[in-house]
VMD Tcl script that draws the C-alpha trace (Angstrom):
set ca {
  {14.59 43.12 88.33}
  {13.09 43.19 84.87}
  {12.28 46.73 83.69}
  {8.95 45.44 82.38}
  {7.89 45.22 86.06}
  {8.52 48.94 86.54}
  {6.10 51.73 85.65}
  {6.18 55.50 85.84}
  {3.23 57.91 85.99}
  {3.65 61.63 85.43}
  {3.54 64.50 83.02}
  {4.88 63.77 79.55}
  {8.06 65.84 79.90}
  {9.00 64.06 83.11}
  {8.36 60.44 82.13}
  {9.16 59.92 78.46}
  {12.87 59.49 79.16}
  {12.03 56.32 81.14}
  {10.78 54.70 77.94}
  {14.35 54.55 76.63}
  {15.32 52.08 79.35}
  {12.28 49.85 78.94}
  {10.09 51.16 81.75}
  {6.32 51.18 81.16}
  {5.38 54.84 80.78}
  {1.98 56.34 81.58}
  {2.04 60.05 80.72}
  {-0.67 62.21 82.29}
  {-0.89 65.52 84.08}
  {-4.42 64.87 85.41}
  {-4.87 63.50 88.94}
  {-8.10 61.62 88.11}
  {-6.46 59.87 85.16}
  {-3.37 59.12 87.25}
  {-5.63 57.59 89.94}
  {-7.18 55.22 87.39}
  {-3.75 54.27 86.05}
  {-2.33 53.71 89.54}
  {-5.23 51.49 90.59}
  {-4.80 49.42 87.40}
  {-1.03 49.11 87.97}
  {-1.48 48.09 91.61}
  {-3.70 45.22 90.47}
  {-1.18 44.34 87.77}
  {2.23 42.70 87.86}
  {4.32 45.76 88.71}
  {6.99 45.65 91.42}
  {7.87 49.36 91.35}
  {5.66 52.31 90.40}
  {7.27 55.74 90.17}
  {4.92 58.73 90.41}
  {5.89 62.37 90.02}
  {5.51 64.36 93.24}
  {2.84 66.79 91.95}
  {0.54 63.92 90.92}
  {1.27 61.97 94.10}
  {0.00 64.92 96.14}
  {-3.48 64.15 94.81}
  {-3.11 60.37 95.23}
  {-2.11 60.13 98.88}
  {-5.02 57.87 99.83}
  {-4.27 55.38 97.04}
  {-0.55 55.41 97.83}
  {-1.22 54.78 101.54}
  {-3.30 51.70 100.66}
  {-0.16 49.94 99.39}
  {2.40 51.58 101.68}
  {2.74 48.54 103.95}
  {2.42 45.84 101.30}
  {5.57 44.20 99.98}
  {4.65 44.97 96.35}
  {4.27 47.18 94.53}
  {6.62 49.75 95.92}
  {5.42 53.27 95.11}
  {8.25 55.78 94.84}
  {7.76 59.53 94.48}
  {10.08 61.27 92.04}
  {10.59 64.91 91.04}
  {9.02 66.09 87.83}
  {10.89 67.94 85.09}
  {10.48 71.24 86.99}
  {12.25 69.99 90.11}
  {11.54 68.40 93.45}
  {8.88 69.37 95.95}
  {10.79 67.42 98.60}
  {7.88 65.07 99.31}
  {9.62 61.98 97.93}
  {12.69 62.50 100.11}
  {10.53 63.30 103.14}
  {8.53 60.10 102.63}
  {11.71 58.02 102.47}
  {13.03 59.78 105.58}
  {9.82 58.90 107.45}
  {9.97 55.23 106.44}
  {13.63 54.94 107.47}
  {12.96 56.74 110.77}
  {10.12 54.35 111.55}
  {12.24 51.29 110.67}
  {15.43 52.36 112.45}
  {13.99 54.45 115.25}
  {16.07 57.53 114.41}
  {16.35 60.05 111.60}
  {19.62 58.81 110.12}
  {19.03 60.69 106.87}
  {18.84 64.12 108.47}
  {21.38 66.66 107.33}
  {21.56 67.97 110.87}
  {19.69 71.19 110.10}
  {16.37 71.97 111.70}
  {13.86 73.47 109.34}
}
mol new
graphics top color blue
foreach p $ca { graphics top sphere $p radius 0.5 }
foreach p [lrange $ca 0 end-1] q [lrange $ca 1 end] { graphics top cylinder $p $q radius 0.2 }
display resetview
């Protein structure tokens, strides 16, 4: 996959490192601005859109709109302060739905 088909949205500290590998970077810490960017990217030619977990929390409706489309794939990533766990939980839910079991569980109930 060409890195020009990959974008990342998030706070400046979390996303600028992606620029070094040729990913399209959209720095913002504001949910409303991130929403506008995401909607533009969805209509564009992007295959993968990474969004930091804190911003994604305010964009759930927009993310759900594309959740069952083949492209783009929206992936939640931790920001520079660490993970909220929502990205991993989302992946766990998708895998559980596809496989019929929680194969990613660490065996601990929580």
